[in-house]
N, C-alpha and C positions, 0 to 999 in steps of 0.2 A: 519664725518664717520657715517652718518645716517643709522640705521638698521630698515627697515620698516617691519611691520607684515601684511601679507595678510590675509583677512578673509577666503579665500578658498585656498586650496593647489594647487600649480603648479604641472605639471607632474614630474619635477625633485624633488620637495619636497616629492611627493608621493613615488618616488623611494627610497629616503633616509629613509622614514618611513618603507617601505616594506622590504628593505634589512637590516634594523637595523644598518645602518652605523652611528656609534656614534663618531668615533675618526679618524681623518685624520692627518697624519704627512707629512711634506714637507721638502725636501732638496732644498732650493732656490738657484739654481746654474745658472750661466750664465751672471751675471751682467757685468763682465769685458769684456767678449766676445761681449756682446751687445754694450758696449761702443766702442770697437774696430771696430765693424761692422759699426757703425754710425760715425766713425772718431772723437770720443769724448774721453776725459780723463776718466780713470777708475772710478773716483769719480762720474761722471755723471751717470754711470751705476748703482752705488750703490743708488744714489738718485732716479733713475727710479725704482729700486727694491723696495724702500720704498712705492712708489705709488701703485705698484702691491700688496704689502702686505696689504695696507689699503683696496683695492678693495676685496681681497680674504677674509680678516677677516669679512668684512661686508656680503659678499655673503655666506660664511660658516654659519654664524649666521642665515641668511634668510632661508637657506635650512633646518635648524633644526638640524644640526650636533652639538653635545654637546662639543666636544673637538677638538682643533686644536693645533698641536705642530710644531713649525717652528725652523729651524736650522739657527740662526743668526750669530754666531761666534764660530768657533771650537777652541780647544786647539792648533791645527795645524796652525791656521791662524796667530798665533804670528810670524810665520816664514816669513810672507810677509814683504815688505819694510816698514820701520818705518813710513813714511809719510802716507801710506795707512792705516796702523793700527791705527795711531792717528786720521785719518779722520773717520774711522769706529767707534771708541770709541765716538768721538764727535757726529756722526750721531745717534748712539744708544741713547745717552743722550738726544739729541735734539728731536728725534722722540717720545720717551716715554713722555718727558715733554709736548710736543705739543699735543699729542693725548690722554693723560690720561683723561681729562675731558669728551671727547666724548665717550671714551670706558666705563668710569664709568656710564655715563648717559644711555648708551645702555646695562647696566647690565653685562658687560664683566668682568670676573674674571681673573686677570693676575697672572701667576706663572712663576718665573724665575728658570730654571734648569741649573745647571752648578756651577763651583767654582767661585762665584762672589767675594770671599775674595781677589782674586788676581787682581781685577780691581781697577782702581783709586778710591779714597774715594768719590769723587763727584758723579761718576757714580753709585757706590754702594748705596749711599744715595737716588738717584733718583729711582733706581730699587726697593729698599726696600720700599720706599714710595708708589710706584705704587702697590705693593702687599698688603700693609697695607690698602690703600684707597679702593681697590676693593675686599678685603677678603670676604665680606659677599654677594657679588653679586651672582646671581643664573642663569645667562644666559650662554653664551658661555664661556668655560674654555679655555683660551689662554695661552699655555706654550711656552715660548721663551727660546731657548737653547743658552746661552751665556757663553763663555769660557767652552764649554762642549766637552767632549770626552768620549765615552761609555766605553772604556777600563778603563779609570781612574775612572769613576763612579762605575764600578763593583769592581775595586781594593779597592776603599775607603769603599764600602759596606762590603767587606770581612774583612777589618781591623776592622770596627765597630763591626761586628758579633764576630770576634775573641776576641775583648776586652770584649764584653758582656758575652761570654762563660767563659773567665778567671775570670770575676767578679762574676760568679755564677748566672747571670741574665738569661742565656740560657744554655740549655743542647745541646750537639752535635746532639742529637736525634730530637731536635726541628727544625733543619735546613732543610728546604724544599723550593720548588719554591716560595711559597707564602711569606715565611719569608724573603727570599732574595729580592723579589720584594719590600717588605715593607721598606728595607734599601736603596733603590735607590732614586734618585731625584724625580722620578715619582710615588712615593708611593701614593696609593689611587686613581690613575688614570688608567682607563682600557687601555690595550695594544692597539696600533693602529690597526684599521681594514684595512686601506689603506695607503700606503706610495707613495707619488708622488715625483718624482725627475725630475726637469726641466734640460734642457741643454744637454740631451742625454747620459751622462755617466752612465754606468750600474755598479755602485758600491755603497756601503753603507756609505763609508767615516767615519767610526767610530761613527755612529749615531744610538742610541737606539738598540744596538746589542742584548741585552737581551729581550727587549720589542717587537722586530720585528719577533720573532720566527715563528709566523703563520700569519703574515701580508701579504696581497696582495700588490704586487709592480707594480706601473705604471710609466714607464719612457717615457718622451716626449722630442722631439728635441727642442721644444719651449724654448727659453731663458726666464729666470725668469721675466725680465721687460715686456715681451710680453705675460705673462701668466695672463689671465683675467677670467671673469665669464664663457665664453663659453668653455675655456680650462678646467676649473674645472668641468663643467658639463660633458664634454667628459670623464674625469677620473671617474666620478661617474657612467656614463653609462657603461664604461668598467668594473667597479667593479661588475655590475649586471651579467656579463657574467662568472664570476669566480665561481667555485665550491669550497667552503672552507671546507677542510676535517680535518684541524687541526692535520695532521699527522696520521689520522686513516684509510686512504685508498688511 
């Protein structure tokens, strides 16, 4: 997963710099539909999706975007058939293990967001190792949402705040937007500027509900395995057409 640095900025890199686009979040939807379209088993769609993710991680870094957050496995995904869930857990472990060296060499910092305590011990070990190895990297910040659900994230944050109030560590008057944000999985990460959803569905699917308050949303019919550099560039160009008012007008 080589990440090349150009001596001069490309037009799309200049756009990223000009618009101050620093955080892109993606709902990677459409793997199973892609597989069905190509008369393949759903597992083939997930494998193809991993290839797209590798391409996008590299391209996002090349564009100079500092943060990328991707939705890999939701809390709702446990409701899928057991063989598919087992395959996804294996694929997550295999992908992180295989790509970690390249990501580290390319200065990518990995952060897993979600309740990883509910994952199998081997996968937990792999994910924690990936975060430990890349903790001091200063390039692209890659957040991977695994066993993540935004409502649960907010609920757990409220419980932690409540316990800290009861313990006298906080006063109710201390509670504001910034404090709540600091109790979320995404603490110290700026809110997304742009959310991309592939596959055409126009919903948030319990993803980053707090963080997406003023995020621009771009939905494309392109299925995730077909989403590449040009599609990402299209989303960035669309972002330039948006007037971000942050609720002020």
